[in-house]
N, CA and C of each residue as an Amber inpcrd file, in Angstrom:
protein
   195
  -4.5300000  14.1210000 -11.8850000  -4.4390000  13.0840000 -12.6510000
  -4.5610000  11.6540000 -11.9740000  -5.2200000  11.0130000 -12.4990000
  -5.2170000   9.4330000 -12.0350000  -5.3400000   8.4800000 -12.8770000
  -4.2870000   7.5930000 -12.8080000  -4.2320000   6.7420000 -13.9830000
  -5.1240000   5.4000000 -13.6320000  -5.7620000   4.9250000 -14.6850000
  -6.3980000   3.8070000 -14.6210000  -6.1950000   2.5510000 -15.5700000
  -5.9150000   1.2600000 -14.9950000  -5.2840000   0.0680000 -15.8000000
  -6.5170000  -0.8470000 -15.6140000  -7.1080000  -1.1260000 -16.8930000
  -8.1790000  -2.3150000 -17.0160000  -7.2710000  -3.5130000 -16.9780000
  -7.1830000  -4.1860000 -16.0350000  -6.3620000  -5.8290000 -16.1280000
  -7.2760000  -6.8340000 -16.7930000  -8.2380000  -6.5160000 -16.9050000
  -9.3440000  -7.4260000 -17.6430000  -8.8990000  -7.7360000 -19.2050000
  -8.4730000  -6.2960000 -19.7650000  -7.7730000  -6.4900000 -21.0830000
  -6.5110000  -6.0800000 -21.4100000  -5.4080000  -5.9360000 -20.4840000
  -4.2300000  -6.0740000 -20.4000000  -3.9450000  -7.2530000 -21.2290000
  -2.9930000  -7.1690000 -22.0470000  -2.3270000  -8.1010000 -22.6750000
  -0.8470000  -8.5290000 -22.2200000  -0.5190000  -7.8700000 -21.2350000
   0.9640000  -7.9580000 -21.0260000   2.1750000  -7.6470000 -21.6790000
   1.8640000  -6.4470000 -22.7140000   3.0960000  -6.1140000 -23.5150000
   4.1090000  -5.4580000 -22.9680000   4.1030000  -4.8740000 -21.6150000
   4.8840000  -4.1340000 -20.7960000   5.1330000  -3.0840000 -21.4690000
   4.8480000  -2.1950000 -22.3840000   5.4290000  -0.9630000 -23.0390000
   5.0230000   0.0020000 -22.2400000   4.1420000   0.0610000 -21.4310000
   3.9540000   1.1290000 -20.2940000   5.0950000   1.0720000 -19.3060000
   5.6090000   0.0270000 -18.9380000   6.8880000   0.1910000 -17.9540000
   7.9420000   1.0910000 -18.6370000   7.9990000   0.7920000 -20.0130000
   9.2840000   1.4020000 -20.5620000   9.1690000   3.0210000 -20.4130000
   7.9480000   3.4560000 -20.6760000   7.7430000   4.7340000 -20.6620000
   7.5930000   5.4950000 -19.2860000   7.0010000   4.9070000 -18.3990000
   6.9110000   5.4410000 -16.9320000   7.0280000   4.2590000 -16.0080000
   8.2090000   3.7940000 -15.7460000   8.3320000   2.8050000 -14.7110000
   8.2620000   3.3410000 -13.2470000   8.0890000   4.2600000 -12.7360000
   7.6780000   4.5230000 -11.7350000   6.2660000   4.3390000 -11.2530000
   5.5690000   4.3830000 -12.4630000   3.8120000   4.4130000 -12.4570000
   3.5620000   2.8820000 -12.5500000   4.0260000   2.3540000 -13.6620000
   3.7390000   1.1980000 -14.0950000   4.5670000   0.0840000 -13.6410000
   3.9960000  -1.2780000 -13.1160000   4.8320000  -2.3210000 -12.8170000
   4.0860000  -3.3930000 -13.4530000   4.4800000  -4.5370000 -13.0380000
   3.9870000  -5.7600000 -13.8960000   3.9180000  -7.1010000 -12.8680000
   2.7550000  -7.7850000 -12.9170000   2.7250000  -9.0780000 -12.0750000
   3.0050000 -10.0970000 -13.1240000   3.7890000 -10.7450000 -13.1070000
   4.6910000 -11.9150000 -13.8300000   3.5950000 -12.9460000 -13.6970000
   3.0940000 -13.2760000 -12.4860000   2.2290000 -14.4610000 -12.3010000
   0.8780000 -14.4540000 -13.1270000   0.3540000 -12.9840000 -13.0330000
  -1.1650000 -12.6780000 -13.4390000  -0.8620000 -12.2480000 -15.0790000
   0.3350000 -11.8350000 -15.4010000   0.8590000 -11.5730000 -16.8230000
  -0.1170000 -10.0580000 -17.0280000   0.0630000  -9.0440000 -16.2170000
  -0.9660000  -7.6580000 -16.2780000  -0.3160000  -6.7000000 -15.6690000
  -0.4900000  -5.5800000 -16.1490000   0.2550000  -4.4400000 -15.4670000
  -0.3740000  -4.3710000 -13.9260000   0.5870000  -3.4930000 -13.3910000
   0.3310000  -3.1580000 -11.9400000   0.5070000  -1.7610000 -11.6460000
  -0.4500000  -0.9930000 -11.1320000   0.0180000   0.3810000 -10.9040000
   0.6820000   0.4470000  -9.4980000   1.6690000   1.2560000  -9.8520000
   2.7310000   1.6140000  -8.5930000   2.2490000   2.8830000  -8.1320000
   1.7410000   3.8550000  -9.0390000   1.4260000   5.1220000  -8.2570000
   0.0260000   5.4700000  -9.3120000  -0.9700000   5.5040000  -8.6120000
  -2.1930000   5.7130000  -9.1990000  -2.1750000   6.9220000  -9.5420000
  -1.7730000   8.0690000  -8.7100000  -1.8170000   9.3550000  -8.8150000
  -0.4730000   9.9590000  -8.9220000   0.3860000   9.7360000  -9.8570000
   1.6150000  10.3990000 -10.0350000   1.7480000  11.8760000 -10.2430000
   2.9750000  12.0940000  -9.7840000   3.5630000  13.5990000  -9.9310000
   2.9250000  14.2080000 -11.3350000   2.5720000  15.4260000 -11.5220000
   2.1630000  15.8410000 -12.7420000   3.4530000  15.9790000 -13.7210000
   4.6010000  16.1050000 -13.1310000   5.8880000  16.0920000 -13.7990000
   6.1810000  14.7040000 -14.7250000   5.2240000  13.7600000 -14.4090000
   5.2260000  12.5260000 -15.1710000   4.0370000  12.3740000 -16.0110000
   3.2950000  13.6360000 -16.4610000   2.0400000  13.5250000 -17.3270000
   2.7120000  12.9230000 -18.7370000   3.5340000  13.6160000 -19.2800000
   4.0580000  13.2890000 -20.6710000   4.2520000  11.8370000 -20.5300000
   4.9990000  11.3680000 -19.6660000   5.5290000   9.9780000 -19.8850000
   4.1410000   8.8490000 -19.5600000   3.2570000   9.4430000 -18.6300000
   1.8470000   8.5460000 -18.7910000   1.0290000   8.4770000 -19.8560000
   1.0060000   9.6850000 -20.4980000   0.3580000  10.0490000 -21.5040000
   0.7850000   9.2220000 -22.8940000   2.1570000   9.1340000 -23.0270000
   2.5560000   8.3370000 -24.0050000   2.5530000   6.6470000 -23.8550000
   2.5420000   6.4170000 -22.5490000   2.0730000   5.0280000 -22.1270000
   0.8120000   4.8830000 -22.7600000  -0.2020000   5.3890000 -22.0240000
  -1.5660000   5.3710000 -22.7530000  -1.7220000   5.4490000 -23.8280000
  -1.2330000   6.2190000 -24.7070000  -1.3000000   6.5110000 -26.1910000
  -0.8030000   5.2970000 -26.8240000   0.1970000   4.3720000 -26.4970000
   1.0020000   3.1770000 -27.0830000   0.6090000   1.9840000 -26.6050000
  -0.3110000   2.0830000 -25.4200000  -0.6840000   0.5020000 -25.2130000
  -1.4230000  -0.1040000 -26.1990000  -1.0120000  -1.1850000 -26.6300000
  -1.7070000  -2.1190000 -27.7520000  -3.0030000  -2.4720000 -27.4160000
  -3.4460000  -2.7330000 -26.3310000  -4.3170000  -3.2910000 -25.8790000
  -5.4510000  -2.1780000 -25.3540000  -5.1660000  -0.9000000 -25.2160000
  -5.9860000   0.0610000 -24.9320000  -6.2890000  -0.0870000 -23.4820000
  -5.5280000  -0.3890000 -22.5820000  -5.9170000  -1.1800000 -21.4230000
  -5.7800000   0.2310000 -20.2380000  -5.2740000   1.1430000 -20.5940000
  -4.7080000   2.2370000 -19.5980000  -5.5940000   3.5120000 -20.0540000
  -5.6000000   4.5120000 -19.2540000  -6.5120000   5.7310000 -19.3390000
  -5.9610000   6.5560000 -18.1040000  -6.2030000   8.0230000 -18.3910000
  -6.1350000   9.0830000 -17.4680000  -7.5520000   9.7540000 -17.0440000
  -7.6780000   9.6620000 -15.7960000  -8.9370000  10.3690000 -15.3720000
  -8.6480000  11.7790000 -14.9100000  -8.9600000  12.9640000 -15.0450000
  -8.6160000  14.0390000 -14.5650000  -9.5100000  14.3460000 -13.4550000
  -8.5890000  15.0190000 -12.2350000  -9.6380000  15.1220000 -11.1300000
 -10.3450000  16.3750000 -10.7990000
């Protein structure tokens, strides 16, 4: 699994951090998501999927390897 974040459409809601804080960070200066782990362990899949699902800007996605 590869996590993708489109910083061009990220609106800085930071909901992803609440779901998967070891995968998603936040750049306060740019007001956008930062990927801390582009290829997280499979054990984090549900958390990452939840973050993707509830991103208000639809800025997150998962690509399967």
